[in-house]
PLY file of the C-alpha trace (Angstrom):
ply
format ascii 1.0
element vertex 260
property float x
property float y
property float z
element edge 259
property int vertex1
property int vertex2
end_header
-3.14 -21.02 1.38
-3.58 -17.95 -0.59
-6.57 -18.51 -3.40
-6.71 -22.15 -2.08
-3.61 -22.88 -4.33
-0.67 -24.69 -3.06
1.59 -24.24 -6.48
2.27 -20.77 -7.42
4.17 -20.11 -10.79
5.52 -24.07 -10.22
6.55 -23.57 -6.74
5.22 -25.80 -4.15
4.41 -23.00 -1.25
3.91 -25.86 1.10
7.47 -26.70 1.27
9.22 -23.25 1.12
12.16 -22.95 3.38
12.26 -20.47 6.19
15.39 -18.81 7.13
16.50 -17.71 10.76
17.39 -14.11 11.16
20.95 -14.91 11.76
20.95 -17.16 8.69
19.81 -14.35 6.54
22.46 -11.93 8.02
25.13 -14.25 7.45
23.93 -14.76 3.58
23.68 -11.22 3.20
27.19 -10.90 4.37
28.47 -13.47 2.02
26.97 -11.49 -0.78
28.88 -8.34 0.24
32.21 -10.16 0.84
32.53 -13.58 -0.76
33.61 -14.17 -4.18
31.46 -14.48 -7.14
30.68 -17.97 -6.84
29.70 -17.38 -2.96
27.79 -14.31 -3.89
25.58 -16.13 -6.39
24.92 -18.89 -4.12
24.22 -16.79 -1.31
21.89 -14.51 -3.48
19.84 -17.61 -4.58
19.80 -19.12 -1.26
18.53 -15.80 0.32
15.79 -15.48 -2.42
14.31 -18.96 -2.23
14.50 -18.60 1.65
12.54 -15.53 1.67
9.67 -16.61 -1.14
7.40 -17.15 2.03
7.68 -13.11 2.61
6.60 -12.77 -0.86
3.66 -15.10 -0.27
2.58 -13.45 2.82
2.53 -9.89 1.43
0.63 -10.53 -1.80
-2.00 -12.36 0.20
-2.84 -8.56 1.00
-3.81 -7.86 -2.41
-6.12 -11.26 -2.99
-9.15 -9.26 -3.27
-8.09 -7.10 -6.05
-9.20 -10.12 -8.79
-5.32 -10.54 -10.12
-3.75 -13.36 -11.11
-2.01 -14.92 -7.98
1.00 -16.05 -10.12
1.39 -12.56 -11.57
1.14 -11.05 -8.12
4.11 -13.76 -7.07
6.27 -12.83 -9.99
6.17 -9.10 -9.32
6.39 -9.82 -5.53
9.40 -11.83 -6.21
10.96 -8.71 -8.53
10.60 -6.49 -5.15
12.31 -9.20 -2.97
15.49 -9.44 -5.40
15.51 -5.71 -5.13
15.43 -5.44 -1.54
18.24 -8.45 -1.33
20.37 -6.35 -3.78
19.99 -3.15 -2.09
19.67 -3.91 1.63
22.90 -2.41 3.88
24.02 -4.82 6.11
25.40 -1.79 8.16
22.01 -0.82 9.39
20.80 -2.30 12.58
17.49 -3.38 11.31
15.82 -7.09 10.27
15.69 -7.82 6.55
11.97 -8.38 6.61
11.28 -4.87 7.74
13.24 -3.68 4.66
11.94 -5.86 2.46
7.96 -5.97 2.82
7.99 -2.31 2.06
10.04 -2.82 -0.96
7.66 -5.87 -2.10
4.39 -3.71 -1.14
5.66 -0.98 -3.46
6.71 -3.20 -6.65
3.18 -4.93 -6.50
1.29 -1.56 -6.03
3.38 -0.38 -8.97
2.22 -3.26 -11.00
-1.39 -2.60 -9.81
-1.25 1.28 -10.71
0.16 0.41 -14.24
-2.68 -1.79 -14.94
-5.00 0.53 -13.35
-7.94 1.17 -15.74
-8.86 4.61 -14.34
-7.91 7.93 -16.34
-4.95 10.06 -14.42
-3.50 12.89 -15.96
-0.24 12.58 -17.45
1.24 15.16 -15.19
-0.16 13.69 -12.09
0.97 10.25 -13.09
4.77 11.58 -13.79
4.73 13.37 -10.36
3.41 10.10 -8.79
5.87 8.00 -10.63
8.69 10.42 -9.11
7.22 10.08 -5.55
7.27 6.42 -5.80
11.18 6.38 -7.05
12.07 9.08 -4.40
10.28 6.62 -1.79
12.19 3.71 -3.07
15.36 5.73 -2.93
14.89 7.11 0.52
13.54 3.61 1.96
17.02 2.21 0.47
19.04 4.92 2.21
17.32 4.71 5.44
16.08 1.20 5.93
12.58 2.51 6.61
9.68 4.08 4.83
10.12 7.62 4.20
7.44 10.38 5.45
5.40 12.33 2.93
7.25 15.07 3.80
10.74 13.64 3.39
9.33 12.63 -0.18
8.06 16.18 -0.93
11.48 17.71 0.33
13.55 15.01 -2.26
11.62 16.38 -5.11
11.36 19.80 -4.18
7.69 19.99 -4.30
4.99 20.92 -2.00
3.41 18.12 0.21
0.04 18.76 -1.07
1.15 17.85 -4.62
2.86 14.62 -3.52
-0.32 13.39 -1.54
-2.67 14.33 -4.56
-0.48 12.51 -7.21
0.06 9.23 -4.91
-4.08 9.41 -3.89
-4.67 9.74 -7.93
-2.94 6.19 -8.60
-4.51 4.40 -5.65
-7.50 1.86 -6.32
-10.57 2.78 -4.43
-11.45 0.70 -1.24
-15.03 -0.10 -0.67
-16.33 -0.01 2.78
-17.91 -3.15 2.47
-14.53 -5.15 1.26
-13.74 -7.82 3.71
-10.54 -7.91 5.62
-11.10 -10.85 7.64
-13.53 -13.78 7.96
-13.05 -17.05 10.22
-15.91 -18.85 8.23
-18.83 -17.41 10.23
-18.43 -13.74 10.99
-16.80 -11.30 8.68
-14.86 -7.94 9.05
-15.44 -5.39 6.67
-13.24 -1.97 6.09
-16.21 -0.14 7.46
-15.93 -2.12 10.91
-12.74 -0.32 11.52
-13.54 3.06 11.47
-15.22 2.87 14.70
-14.42 1.09 17.99
-17.48 -1.13 18.79
-16.45 -1.61 22.44
-16.60 1.99 23.03
-19.64 2.56 25.54
-20.09 6.13 23.81
-20.11 4.41 20.05
-23.92 5.27 19.49
-23.46 8.76 20.62
-20.74 9.26 18.35
-22.55 7.78 15.37
-25.36 10.27 16.10
-23.04 12.99 16.61
-21.25 12.01 13.09
-24.68 12.16 11.25
-25.70 15.60 13.01
-22.13 16.92 11.89
-22.73 15.45 8.11
-26.28 17.14 7.90
-24.75 20.38 8.55
-22.69 20.33 5.42
-24.23 21.59 2.42
-25.52 19.37 -0.49
-22.30 19.40 -2.82
-20.13 18.59 0.24
-22.64 15.63 1.52
-22.33 14.18 -2.13
-18.57 14.14 -2.24
-18.08 12.46 0.90
-20.52 9.80 -0.16
-18.78 9.54 -3.42
-15.35 9.18 -1.59
-16.19 7.05 1.29
-19.04 5.34 1.04
-18.97 4.50 -3.04
-15.43 4.18 -2.76
-14.64 6.71 -5.89
-11.49 8.41 -6.47
-11.18 12.17 -6.41
-10.77 11.66 -10.19
-13.94 10.07 -10.73
-15.88 12.37 -8.28
-14.61 15.36 -10.38
-15.81 13.75 -13.35
-19.11 12.97 -12.16
-20.20 16.33 -10.51
-18.08 18.27 -13.34
-15.55 20.08 -11.56
-11.90 19.85 -11.24
-10.04 17.29 -9.26
-8.15 20.07 -7.41
-11.97 21.46 -6.18
-12.70 18.04 -5.20
-9.48 17.69 -2.95
-10.13 21.36 -1.35
-13.96 20.68 -0.93
-13.35 17.40 0.78
-10.70 18.72 3.26
-13.35 21.51 3.96
-16.04 19.26 4.76
-13.74 16.94 6.98
-12.75 20.08 8.94
-16.22 21.23 9.30
-17.21 17.64 10.83
-13.94 18.03 12.84
-15.00 21.14 14.53
-18.53 20.13 14.81
-17.52 16.99 16.93
0 1
1 2
2 3
3 4
4 5
5 6
6 7
7 8
8 9
9 10
10 11
11 12
12 13
13 14
14 15
15 16
16 17
17 18
18 19
19 20
20 21
21 22
22 23
23 24
24 25
25 26
26 27
27 28
28 29
29 30
30 31
31 32
32 33
33 34
34 35
35 36
36 37
37 38
38 39
39 40
40 41
41 42
42 43
43 44
44 45
45 46
46 47
47 48
48 49
49 50
50 51
51 52
52 53
53 54
54 55
55 56
56 57
57 58
58 59
59 60
60 61
61 62
62 63
63 64
64 65
65 66
66 67
67 68
68 69
69 70
70 71
71 72
72 73
73 74
74 75
75 76
76 77
77 78
78 79
79 80
80 81
81 82
82 83
83 84
84 85
85 86
86 87
87 88
88 89
89 90
90 91
91 92
92 93
93 94
94 95
95 96
96 97
97 98
98 99
99 100
100 101
101 102
102 103
103 104
104 105
105 106
106 107
107 108
108 109
109 110
110 111
111 112
112 113
113 114
114 115
115 116
116 117
117 118
118 119
119 120
120 121
121 122
122 123
123 124
124 125
125 126
126 127
127 128
128 129
129 130
130 131
131 132
132 133
133 134
134 135
135 136
136 137
137 138
138 139
139 140
140 141
141 142
142 143
143 144
144 145
145 146
146 147
147 148
148 149
149 150
150 151
151 152
152 153
153 154
154 155
155 156
156 157
157 158
158 159
159 160
160 161
161 162
162 163
163 164
164 165
165 166
166 167
167 168
168 169
169 170
170 171
171 172
172 173
173 174
174 175
175 176
176 177
177 178
178 179
179 180
180 181
181 182
182 183
183 184
184 185
185 186
186 187
187 188
188 189
189 190
190 191
191 192
192 193
193 194
194 195
195 196
196 197
197 198
198 199
199 200
200 201
201 202
202 203
203 204
204 205
205 206
206 207
207 208
208 209
209 210
210 211
211 212
212 213
213 214
214 215
215 216
216 217
217 218
218 219
219 220
220 221
221 222
222 223
223 224
224 225
225 226
226 227
227 228
228 229
229 230
230 231
231 232
232 233
233 234
234 235
235 236
236 237
237 238
238 239
239 240
240 241
241 242
242 243
243 244
244 245
245 246
246 247
247 248
248 249
249 250
250 251
251 252
252 253
253 254
254 255
255 256
256 257
257 258
258 259
């Protein structure tokens, strides 16, 4: 169980109920068509029957050093939002709609408690983008594309991408993503296919392509992808604007792609 805990927020996770999809749809229908007493009872049962879904989502954030009780409570808020906004008329499973809502709520919590300094304008744009994403997810029962979010906000796609990226915590290439007790798989292990017979040749080609970059481009890529720093942090370290870092990073990646 997550963090080797069986009990989270006073809830015995080993005894959490699991609802079938048919039961979930029946409860959601009662919430829409039943009387007030029936609606409340169905809503409570729906929440309790999907706490395992919350638990499975917050396990994805187990390496952030956050209190599991806090993440579980935040995840429950996302679950409740998903339950209250789910459209039964859409031909989609509840979990397909609920998981992104729970993840969004947890990410919002982590973002608001992020110690990295982000400009007010970028943060405001990111908040608006997250609200638009939640709105479009509710309307369409799926996660919207960046283009759809940008259109909803009437902003260039690049502005939305930069704003959202500015509030995302960096991930180290050495962050473990799976362990069976003996072997551990890290983020960097997923960047190439170890089963490919050409993996060594590809590795050499990538190194040659990187060596063809100028010193500043190499430094930006090193800070961004090997030390896990955000564009904001890179900009502060090398003394240029975040927009310049973004432009130079894109240019460097295009050069590497062209070399390959």
